[in-house]
C-alpha positions in Angstrom: -19.0 -21.2 97.2 -19.4 -24.0 100.0 -22.4 -22.2 101.7 -24.5 -23.4 98.8 -26.7 -26.1 99.4 -28.4 -27.0 96.0 -26.2 -28.4 93.9 -23.8 -26.1 92.0 -22.4 -25.5 87.8 -18.7 -25.3 87.8 -17.9 -24.3 84.2 -14.1 -23.8 83.4 -13.0 -22.5 79.9 -10.7 -20.7 77.4 -11.3 -17.4 76.6 -7.9 -16.5 75.0 -8.7 -13.6 72.5 -5.6 -14.1 70.0 -7.6 -14.9 66.9 -9.9 -12.4 64.9 -12.6 -15.1 65.5 -12.0 -15.2 68.8 -15.2 -14.0 70.3 -17.1 -16.7 68.2 -15.0 -19.5 69.3 -15.6 -18.4 73.2 -19.5 -18.7 72.5 -19.4 -21.6 71.2 -17.2 -23.1 73.6 -19.5 -21.7 75.9 -22.2 -23.0 74.4 -21.1 -26.6 74.4 -20.3 -26.2 78.1 -24.3 -24.9 78.9 -25.4 -28.0 76.7 -23.4 -30.8 78.9 -24.4 -28.9 82.0 -28.2 -29.1 80.9 -27.5 -32.8 79.9 -26.4 -33.0 83.5 -29.0 -31.5 84.6 -28.3 -28.0 85.4 -31.9 -25.7 85.7 -32.4 -23.1 82.9 -32.1 -20.8 85.5 -28.9 -21.4 86.8 -27.4 -21.7 83.6 -29.0 -18.1 82.2 -27.2 -16.7 85.4 -24.0 -18.0 84.2 -24.3 -17.1 80.7 -25.0 -13.5 82.2 -21.1 -13.7 83.2 -19.4 -16.4 80.7 -16.6 -14.5 78.3 -13.6 -13.3 80.0 -12.2 -10.2 80.2 -11.8 -8.6 76.4 -9.0 -6.0 75.7 -6.6 -8.6 77.5 -4.0 -10.3 74.8 -2.7 -13.3 76.0 -3.4 -16.4 77.2 -6.3 -16.7 79.8 -9.1 -18.8 81.3 -12.3 -18.2 83.1 -14.1 -20.1 85.7 -18.0 -19.6 86.8 -19.9 -20.8 89.5 -23.8 -20.8 89.7 -26.3 -22.4 91.9 -30.0 -22.0 92.2 -30.6 -19.4 89.3 -27.5 -16.9 90.9 -23.7 -16.6 90.0 -21.7 -17.7 93.2 -18.4 -16.6 91.6 -16.4 -15.7 88.6 -12.6 -16.1 88.1 -10.2 -15.1 85.3 -7.2 -17.4 84.9 -4.0 -16.5 83.6 -3.9 -19.7 81.8 -6.6 -21.4 79.9 -7.6 -25.2 81.0 -6.1 -27.8 79.3 -9.7 -28.7 78.2 -12.9 -27.2 78.9 -14.7 -28.6 81.7 -18.2 -27.9 83.1 -19.8 -30.2 86.0 -23.3 -30.3 87.8 -22.6 -31.8 91.4 -23.5 -31.6 95.0 -20.3 -29.3 95.4 -18.3 -27.1 93.3 -15.5 -28.0 91.3 -13.0 -25.5 91.6 -9.8 -27.4 90.3 -8.9 -26.1 87.2 -9.1 -22.7 88.9 -7.2 -23.7 92.3 -4.4 -25.1 90.0 -4.0 -22.0 88.0 -3.7 -20.0 91.0 -1.2 -22.5 92.5 0.8 -21.9 89.3 1.5 -18.2 90.4 2.5 -16.3 93.0 1.4 -12.3 94.7 4.1 -9.9 93.9 5.5 -6.4 94.2 7.2 -4.4 91.6 9.7 -1.2 92.6 11.4 0.8 89.7 13.4 3.1 91.6 15.9 5.7 90.9 17.2 8.8 93.1 14.6 10.7 93.2 11.8 7.8 94.2 9.7 4.9 92.5 6.9 3.3 91.2 5.8 0.8 93.4 3.4 -1.9 91.8 1.5 -4.7 93.9 0.2 -7.9 91.8 -2.2 -10.2 93.4 -2.3 -13.7 91.5 -4.3 -14.1 88.0 -5.2 -10.4 88.0 -3.2 -8.1 84.8 -3.2 -5.0 86.3 -1.5 -3.9 89.7 -4.0 -4.4 93.0 -2.1 -1.0 94.4 -0.1 1.3 92.8 2.3 3.8 94.7 4.3 6.7 92.8 6.9 8.8 94.9 9.5 11.7 93.7 11.0 13.2 96.4 13.3 16.9 96.7 14.2 17.0 93.0 16.9 19.7 94.3 20.4 18.4 94.4 19.9 15.0 93.5 22.5 14.4 91.2 26.4 14.9 93.0 28.2 17.6 91.7 31.0 16.5 89.3 33.4 19.8 89.5 35.5 20.8 92.7 35.3 24.0 94.7 34.1 25.4 98.0 30.4 24.1 97.7 31.3 20.1 96.0 31.2 18.5 99.2 28.2 20.1 100.8 26.0 19.5 97.8 27.3 16.1 97.4 26.4 15.2 101.0 23.1 17.2 100.7 22.4 14.5 97.3 23.0 11.4 99.5 20.8 13.1 102.3 18.2 13.4 99.6 18.8 9.8 98.2 18.8 8.4 101.8 15.6 10.0 102.8 14.1 8.6 99.3 15.2 5.4 99.8 13.5 5.4 103.2 10.3 6.3 101.8 10.4 4.2 98.7 11.2 1.1 101.4 7.8 2.0 103.5 6.0 2.0 100.2 7.1 -1.2 99.2 6.4 -2.6 102.6 3.1 -1.7 102.1 2.7 -2.9 98.9 3.8 -6.5 100.2 1.5 -6.1 102.8 -1.7 -5.3 100.2 -1.5 -8.7 98.3 1.3 -10.9 100.9 3.9 -11.0 98.1 5.9 -13.5 97.8 8.6 -12.0 96.0 9.7 -8.2 95.6 11.7 -7.6 91.9 13.6 -4.3 92.1 14.7 -2.6 88.5 16.2 0.8 88.2 19.2 2.9 89.1 22.0 1.0 91.0 22.9 3.4 93.5 19.3 3.7 94.5 18.5 0.3 94.5 22.2 -0.2 97.1 20.4 2.1 99.2 16.9 0.9 99.1 18.1 -2.4 100.2 19.2 -1.8 103.3 16.2 -0.6 104.3 14.3 -3.9 102.7 16.4 -6.4 104.9 13.4 -6.9 107.5 11.2 -7.8 104.5 10.2 -11.3 104.6 9.8 -12.0 100.9 13.2 -12.3 99.0 14.5 -8.8 97.0 15.3 -9.9 93.3 17.0 -7.4 91.3 16.0 -7.2 87.6 17.7 -5.7 84.8 15.0 -2.0 84.1 13.4 0.4 85.6 11.7 3.8 85.4 13.5 6.1 83.3 11.6 6.1 80.3 9.3 3.6 78.6 12.1 1.3 77.2 13.5 0.9 80.7 10.0 0.2 82.0 9.2 -2.0 79.1 13.0 -4.2 80.1 12.1 -4.1 83.8 8.5 -5.5 82.5 10.1 -8.4 80.5 12.5 -9.1 83.3 9.6 -9.6 85.7 7.7 -12.0 83.5 10.5 -14.1 83.2 11.5 -14.0 86.7 8.5 -14.8 88.0 8.1 -18.3 86.1 11.5 -19.1 87.6 10.6 -18.0 91.1 7.0 -19.6 90.8 8.8 -22.8 89.7 11.2 -22.7 92.6 8.3 -22.4 95.2 6.7 -25.2 94.0 10.2 -27.3 94.0 10.4 -26.4 97.7 7.1 -27.6 98.5 8.0 -31.0 97.0 11.1 -31.0 98.5 9.5 -30.5 102.0 6.9 -32.9 101.2 9.8 -35.7 100.6 11.5 -35.0 103.6 8.7 -35.2 105.6 7.5 -38.6 104.5 10.4 -40.2 106.9 9.4 -38.2 109.4 5.9 -39.2 109.9 4.7 -36.0 108.7 3.3 -36.2 105.7 1.6 -39.6 103.4 1.8 -40.3 99.9 -1.1 -42.0 99.5 -5.2 -41.7 99.0 -6.5 -43.6 101.7 -3.6 -42.0 104.3 -5.0 -38.6 102.4 -8.7 -39.0 103.1 -8.3 -40.2 106.9 -6.0 -37.5 107.3 -8.4 -34.8 105.7 -11.3 -36.6 107.9 -9.0 -36.1 110.8 -8.6 -32.4 110.3 -4.6 -33.3 110.5 -4.0 -31.6 106.4 -1.4 -29.0 106.4 -1.5 -28.8 102.9 -3.3 -31.2 100.4 -1.1 -32.1 97.3 -2.5 -33.5 93.8 -1.3 -34.1 90.3 -3.4 -32.6 87.7 -4.3 -35.5 86.1 -8.1 -36.5 86.5 -8.9 -39.4 84.2 -10.6 -42.1 85.7 -10.7 -40.5 88.9 -12.5 -42.5 91.7 -15.8 -40.8 93.0 -16.2 -40.7 96.9 -18.6 -39.5 99.6 -18.4 -36.6 101.9 -20.7 -35.3 104.7 -23.3 -32.6 103.8 -23.2 -31.5 107.9 -19.2 -32.4 108.2 -17.4 -31.0 105.7 -14.1 -32.6 106.1 -15.6 -36.2 106.2 -14.6 -38.1 103.4 -15.1 -42.1 102.9 -15.1 -44.5 99.8 -18.8 -46.1 101.1 -21.6 -44.0 102.5 -21.8 -46.1 105.6 -18.6 -45.0 106.8 -18.9 -41.6 106.9 -19.2 -40.8 110.8 -22.6 -39.4 110.5 -25.8 -40.6 108.8 -25.3 -41.9 105.6 -28.5 -40.6 104.0 -28.0 -37.5 101.9 -24.4 -38.0 102.0 -22.7 -36.2 99.0 -21.6 -38.5 96.0 -19.3 -36.9 93.5 -15.6 -37.3 91.8 -12.7 -37.5 94.5 -11.0 -34.2 93.8 -13.8 -32.0 94.1 -14.6 -33.3 97.8 -11.0 -33.4 99.1 -10.6 -29.6 98.1 -13.9 -28.7 100.2 -12.5 -30.6 102.7 -9.4 -29.3 102.6 -10.6 -25.8 102.3 -13.1 -25.9 105.2 -10.5 -27.8 106.9 -8.1 -24.2 106.8 -5.6 -26.7 105.2 -3.4 -25.5 101.4 -3.0 -26.8 98.7 -0.1 -27.8 96.0 -0.1 -29.5 93.2 2.2 -32.7 92.2 4.3 -31.6 89.4 4.6 -35.7 88.1 1.2 -35.2 87.0 -1.2 -37.3 89.1 -1.2 -38.8 92.7 -3.0 -37.8 96.2 -0.6 -37.0 99.2 -0.7 -34.7 102.3 1.5 -32.5 104.4 0.1 -33.0 107.9 -0.1 -31.2 111.0 1.3 -33.5 113.1 2.8 -37.1 112.8 0.8 -40.0 112.6 
């Protein structure tokens, strides 16, 4: 999106389909955004391109939103959001304004779900904000003697040892599938549910995985077990995501005293311009935000007045602070996290001031 040389139209809207008149409401929301963009100066070709893709994903229940970006009569990107924006928003600026999308992505984590039993597993890898799995792997190992023999007799110990060997071999294969799924999406957590004995064998093979492994109720035995696991995953994912965001904020506060973080806008602007920012931290509240100047040729450079830019002020970009700071962070290889108190500008740094 940042490769476009001209003004960029950005639109973010609620595309939730949970009422009989949802389609009409989405149409009205988009029409209002289109009219807003036209008033800001967006050309008809760009607006027509956006209209050809706007409207969200049909056939998916529950809350959702959509972010659309276009320039020069062409769509640059369309993204489905897991949650609708707080309010519909549209802008026609020298740079894209993906803040609502960035907030949505920052409130989610990529993850893996493994439903296991002693025969194998169903392993799903989920990327952020995508309802369907990015990859799915189904493994069923040897089915002979996968259950231990209850009775005694001369053959009992042989069959039990064979069962253990089958379970162990299956666990090794499932662990490999889980590791591949983690790599598929860069998973931050692995959720496992199912047969307790199978989970115990599997966990022994997952110690080397970087993301934590969380055991949950549910499994793959039948539809009810699969549904229970899905419900458990949804609840656990909210907790894990909240803790992840809290960890970022705790790390930020620890680093303030070490000189490797700044907690104000002027310091953050200097750090972005100098390429010092490791993670940009912004609050979701944008009412009354100031406008800044950015350089078209040196994307990290930011200033409150055009003459303070390191390059010539001619052709300086003028836009609200948030999209210019995001542009500087992205093109400076910095990360992003939300300040959970709702407002503020801060950053963690790659090295001390």
